[in-house]
C-alpha positions in Angstrom: 64.7 -6.7 -163.1 68.4 -7.3 -162.6 70.1 -6.9 -159.2 73.6 -7.6 -157.9 74.3 -8.1 -154.2 78.1 -7.5 -153.6 79.2 -8.4 -150.1 82.6 -7.5 -148.9 83.8 -9.6 -145.9 86.1 -6.9 -144.7 89.7 -8.2 -144.3 89.0 -11.8 -145.2 92.2 -12.5 -147.0 93.2 -16.0 -148.3 97.0 -16.0 -148.4 100.0 -13.7 -148.8 100.5 -12.1 -152.2 103.8 -12.5 -153.9 104.8 -9.0 -153.0 103.7 -9.2 -149.4 107.2 -8.9 -148.0 107.4 -5.4 -149.5 104.6 -4.5 -147.1 106.3 -6.2 -144.1 104.0 -9.2 -144.2 105.6 -12.7 -144.1 103.5 -15.9 -144.6 100.2 -14.2 -143.7 96.9 -16.0 -144.3 93.7 -14.9 -142.7 91.7 -17.9 -143.8 94.3 -20.4 -142.7 94.5 -18.7 -139.3 90.8 -18.5 -138.6 90.1 -22.0 -139.9 92.3 -23.3 -137.1 89.8 -22.1 -134.5 87.4 -24.7 -133.0 84.7 -22.1 -133.7 85.3 -22.0 -137.5 82.4 -23.4 -139.5 81.6 -22.5 -143.1 79.9 -25.4 -144.8 77.8 -23.2 -147.1 80.8 -21.1 -148.3 82.6 -24.4 -148.8 79.7 -25.6 -150.9 80.0 -22.5 -153.1 83.7 -23.2 -153.6 85.7 -21.3 -151.0 88.1 -24.1 -150.4 88.5 -24.8 -154.2 90.0 -21.4 -154.9 93.7 -21.3 -156.1 96.0 -21.2 -153.1 93.3 -22.5 -150.8 92.6 -25.9 -152.4 94.9 -28.6 -151.1 96.4 -31.0 -153.6 94.1 -33.9 -154.3 91.1 -32.2 -152.7 89.2 -31.0 -155.8 85.5 -31.1 -155.3 82.3 -29.9 -157.0 81.1 -26.4 -156.1 78.1 -24.2 -156.9 79.7 -20.9 -157.7 82.0 -19.3 -160.2 85.2 -18.8 -158.1 88.5 -16.9 -158.4 91.5 -15.7 -156.4 91.7 -11.9 -156.7 95.0 -10.0 -156.9 95.3 -6.4 -155.7 97.0 -4.5 -158.4 97.0 -1.3 -156.5 99.9 -0.3 -154.1 98.4 -0.6 -150.7 96.5 -2.9 -148.3 93.9 -0.7 -146.8 90.1 -0.5 -147.0 89.9 2.6 -149.2 92.2 1.4 -151.9 90.8 -2.2 -151.8 87.2 -1.0 -152.3 88.2 1.6 -154.9 89.9 -1.1 -156.9 86.8 -3.4 -156.7 84.9 -0.5 -158.2 87.5 0.1 -161.0 90.0 2.6 -159.6 93.7 1.6 -159.7 95.9 3.3 -157.2 99.6 3.3 -158.4 100.9 4.5 -155.1 99.8 4.0 -151.5 97.9 6.7 -149.7 100.1 8.6 -147.2 100.7 7.1 -143.7 102.2 8.7 -140.6 104.2 6.2 -138.5 105.7 9.2 -136.6 102.5 11.1 -136.3 101.2 14.0 -138.3 103.5 17.0 -139.1 103.1 20.2 -137.2 101.9 22.1 -140.3 98.8 19.7 -140.4 98.2 19.9 -136.6 98.5 23.7 -136.4 96.1 24.2 -139.3 93.7 21.8 -137.6 94.0 23.5 -134.2 93.3 26.9 -135.7 90.3 25.5 -137.6 88.5 23.8 -134.6 89.9 26.0 -131.8 90.9 23.0 -129.7 94.1 21.4 -128.7 95.4 18.0 -129.8 96.5 15.0 -127.7 98.5 11.9 -128.7 99.4 12.3 -132.4 100.8 8.9 -132.7 99.9 5.5 -134.2 97.8 3.9 -131.6 95.2 1.2 -130.9 91.8 2.8 -131.0 90.6 1.0 -127.8 93.9 1.8 -126.0 94.1 5.4 -126.9 90.9 6.4 -125.2 92.0 4.6 -122.0 95.4 6.4 -122.0 94.2 9.9 -123.0 90.5 9.8 -122.1 90.7 11.5 -118.7 93.1 14.2 -119.9 90.7 14.8 -122.9 87.8 15.2 -120.4 89.7 17.7 -118.3 91.1 19.8 -121.1 88.7 19.4 -124.0 91.6 18.7 -126.3 90.9 16.2 -129.0 92.6 12.8 -129.2 94.2 12.7 -132.6 95.9 9.4 -133.7 96.6 7.3 -136.7 97.5 3.7 -137.5 99.4 1.8 -140.1 96.5 2.8 -142.4 96.1 6.1 -144.2 93.8 7.6 -141.5 93.4 10.7 -139.3 91.3 9.6 -136.4 89.7 11.9 -133.8 88.4 10.5 -130.6 86.2 12.5 -128.3 83.9 11.8 -125.3 80.3 12.3 -126.3 79.6 14.4 -123.2 82.6 16.7 -124.0 82.1 16.8 -127.8 78.7 15.7 -129.1 79.0 13.5 -132.2 77.6 16.1 -134.5 80.2 18.6 -133.4 82.9 15.9 -133.7 81.7 15.3 -137.3 82.2 19.0 -138.0 85.7 18.8 -136.7 86.3 15.8 -139.1 84.9 17.8 -142.0 87.4 20.5 -141.1 90.2 18.0 -141.0 89.1 16.5 -144.4 89.4 20.0 -146.0 93.0 20.3 -144.6 94.1 16.8 -145.6 94.3 17.1 -149.3 97.1 16.7 -151.9 100.4 15.6 -150.2 98.5 14.9 -147.0 95.4 13.4 -148.6 94.8 10.5 -146.2 92.2 7.9 -147.3 89.9 8.6 -144.3 89.3 11.0 -141.5 87.4 9.0 -138.9 85.3 10.2 -136.0 85.6 8.0 -132.9 83.1 8.9 -130.2 83.4 7.2 -126.8 81.7 7.2 -123.4 82.6 6.3 -119.9 83.7 8.0 -116.7 87.3 6.9 -116.1 90.2 5.0 -117.4 89.4 1.3 -117.7 85.7 2.1 -118.4 85.9 4.1 -121.6 84.2 2.4 -124.6 83.7 3.4 -128.2 80.1 4.0 -129.4 78.4 3.0 -132.6 78.5 6.7 -133.8 81.7 6.3 -135.7 81.7 8.1 -139.0 84.2 8.1 -141.9 85.0 11.0 -144.2 86.9 9.6 -147.2 88.8 11.3 -149.9 87.0 11.4 -153.2 87.8 8.6 -155.7 90.2 10.1 -158.3 88.5 8.5 -161.3 85.2 7.1 -162.6 84.0 4.0 -160.7 81.4 1.3 -161.4 79.1 3.2 -159.0 79.3 6.4 -161.2 78.6 4.4 -164.3 75.6 2.5 -162.8 73.9 5.5 -161.3 74.7 7.5 -164.4 72.7 5.0 -166.5 69.7 5.2 -164.1 70.4 2.2 -162.0 70.1 2.1 -158.2 73.4 2.0 -156.2 72.5 1.1 -152.6 75.3 1.3 -150.0 75.1 -0.7 -146.8 77.5 -0.1 -144.0 80.5 2.1 -144.6 80.4 1.9 -148.4 79.0 5.4 -148.7 81.9 6.8 -146.5 84.5 4.9 -148.5 83.4 6.5 -151.8 82.5 9.9 -150.2 78.9 9.4 -151.4 80.0 9.5 -155.1 77.8 7.5 -157.4 75.5 6.3 -154.6 71.8 6.7 -154.8 70.7 5.3 -151.4 72.6 4.4 -148.3 72.1 3.0 -144.8 74.7 2.9 -142.0 75.0 -0.2 -139.8 76.2 -0.8 -136.3 78.1 -4.0 -137.3 77.7 -7.3 -139.1 74.4 -8.4 -137.7 72.7 -5.2 -138.8 74.5 -5.3 -142.2 73.2 -8.8 -142.8 69.7 -7.8 -141.7 69.6 -4.8 -144.0 70.8 -7.1 -146.9 67.9 -9.4 -146.3 65.5 -6.5 -146.3 66.9 -5.3 -149.7 66.6 -8.8 -151.1 62.8 -8.4 -150.5 62.7 -5.0 -152.2 62.1 -4.2 -155.9 65.0 -2.2 -157.4 67.2 -2.6 -160.4 71.0 -2.1 -159.8 73.6 -2.8 -157.2 73.4 -3.4 -153.4 77.0 -3.0 -152.2 77.5 -4.2 -148.6 80.5 -4.0 -146.2 80.5 -6.3 -143.2 83.1 -4.5 -141.0 83.4 -6.6 -137.8 85.9 -9.1 -139.2 88.4 -6.3 -139.6 87.5 -3.8 -136.9 86.6 -6.1 -134.0 88.7 -9.2 -134.6 91.4 -8.7 -137.2 93.1 -5.7 -135.7 92.6 -7.0 -132.2 94.1 -10.3 -133.2 91.1 -12.2 -131.9 91.2 -15.5 -133.9 88.2 -17.1 -132.2 86.1 -14.0 -132.5 86.9 -13.8 -136.2 86.0 -17.4 -136.7 82.7 -17.0 -134.9 81.7 -14.0 -137.0 82.5 -15.9 -140.2 80.5 -18.8 -139.0 77.6 -16.5 -138.2 77.7 -15.2 -141.8 77.8 -18.7 -143.1 74.7 -19.6 -141.0 72.8 -16.7 -142.7 74.0 -17.5 -146.2 71.2 -20.0 -147.1 68.6 -17.4 -146.2 70.3 -14.8 -148.4 70.5 -17.3 -151.3 66.8 -18.4 -150.9 65.7 -14.8 -151.3 67.5 -14.4 -154.6 65.5 -14.0 -157.8 66.0 -15.3 -161.3 68.0 -12.2 -162.4 70.0 -11.8 -159.2 73.7 -12.2 -158.7 75.4 -12.7 -155.4 79.1 -11.8 -155.1 81.2 -12.4 -152.0 84.7 -11.0 -151.8 87.1 -9.0 -149.5 89.2 -5.9 -149.7 92.5 -7.0 -148.1 93.7 -9.3 -145.3 94.0 -8.8 -141.6 95.5 -12.0 -140.3 94.6 -12.3 -136.6 97.4 -14.7 -136.0 100.1 -12.4 -137.3 101.9 -10.9 -134.3 104.5 -8.7 -136.0 101.9 -5.9 -136.3 98.2 -5.3 -135.7 97.9 -3.9 -139.2 96.2 -5.2 -142.3 98.0 -7.9 -144.3 98.8 -7.9 -148.0 96.8 -10.9 -149.2 94.9 -12.3 -152.1 91.1 -12.2 -151.6 88.3 -14.7 -152.5 85.7 -14.1 -155.1 82.5 -16.3 -155.3 79.8 -15.5 -157.8 76.5 -17.3 -157.5 73.3 -16.9 -159.5 70.6 -19.1 -161.1 72.2 -18.8 -164.6 75.9 -18.8 -163.5 78.0 -21.7 -164.6 80.1 -23.0 -161.7 83.8 -22.9 -162.6 87.2 -21.9 -161.4 88.7 -18.9 -163.1 92.1 -19.2 -161.4 94.0 -16.1 -160.3 92.8 -12.7 -161.6 95.0 -9.7 -162.2 92.9 -7.1 -160.5 90.0 -6.5 -158.1 88.7 -4.3 -160.9 87.4 -7.5 -162.7 84.6 -7.5 -160.1 83.5 -4.0 -161.1 83.7 -4.9 -164.8 81.6 -8.0 -164.1 78.9 -6.0 -162.3 78.7 -3.6 -165.2 78.5 -6.4 -167.8 75.4 -7.7 -166.0 73.7 -4.4 -166.9 75.1 -4.2 -170.4 77.6 -1.4 -169.6 81.2 -1.3 -170.8 83.5 -0.3 -168.0 85.4 3.1 -168.3 88.3 1.4 -166.5 90.7 -1.5 -166.9 88.9 -4.6 -165.8 87.8 -7.9 -167.4 84.3 -9.2 -166.9 84.1 -12.8 -165.7 80.7 -13.8 -167.2 80.2 -15.3 -170.6 77.7 -14.0 -173.2 75.5 -17.0 -172.5 75.4 -16.1 -168.8 74.7 -12.4 -169.5 71.6 -13.3 -171.5 69.6 -10.1 -172.1 71.3 -7.1 -170.7 69.3 -4.1 -171.6 69.1 -0.6 -170.0 66.2 0.1 -167.6 
């Protein structure tokens, strides 16, 4: 009974890609920054080979490691969550999803106002925690929705839960998703509920919900589920793929719950993929430029890694990677950063080795499919040898 547990440490980049200057990023390196924190501690990831990956390993510091390792290059044009996860699953994006540094055009806003019968506040790139402080009281007086964006391809709607209940806010997001297609097909429409009574006291709740654009091509999720395998989504994975190719899903409130659900699935019988996103590194620490918070969260994952590995079975694979960078030490912006990502593959039959720098995140999707004896319907090169694949027969 073959299983793959693919864990995305959201935004855990390991150094600027060669084209990073085209994205406004100079000398960014999320791992380098967080490892400078006194709270950084990742001995188990180190044992797997994190610090032996190309660009991370220091000259003269080669050491044995327990996993197959590689440095992953993002082939797609972009540095956001949607494009990064899509490429992991085999979808190459030749151009970035649209962004709105000056806010959304009136044609979009007017169509949205007509659809939801409410006004709009803000319409600018904004910090999600700051926008509710600056516009929260006006929103509560008027009932107008706080619409904002970021450097990512997102249309975000914030609303107080006592003014607009979450389920109603989700309907507004679905309306926006219908409008935002084609030229204005942003990667995600995001519901951002909050609570509180006045400026300075407003806080976001755990009822966030993402409404993603459909992947434009076949993904490894489609291929796996199409062959009868389970595709289990933990965290925001279902939202990123708009549910496409997913057979079971569970939302989480953050890293702790994501790790807990992963441990539960390790105890369950299924054949297929468990695809996990741990979002706190990006959402709580990367964008907020909180170096120590990011380091503590990584150390917490590392603390739980032995328990994850101990629960693995003979035909299990554990993959750990990221979708982009978000260097908390980079002060030029609070945006994601264009970085290489780590890839660590551990399993009882996997031969530890360094595969250098790969040309695409899609090699991860191809490797997952190869474990189940499926040829990818996308460009991607599997990283396991025939010896490691052993018997790969359909369920």
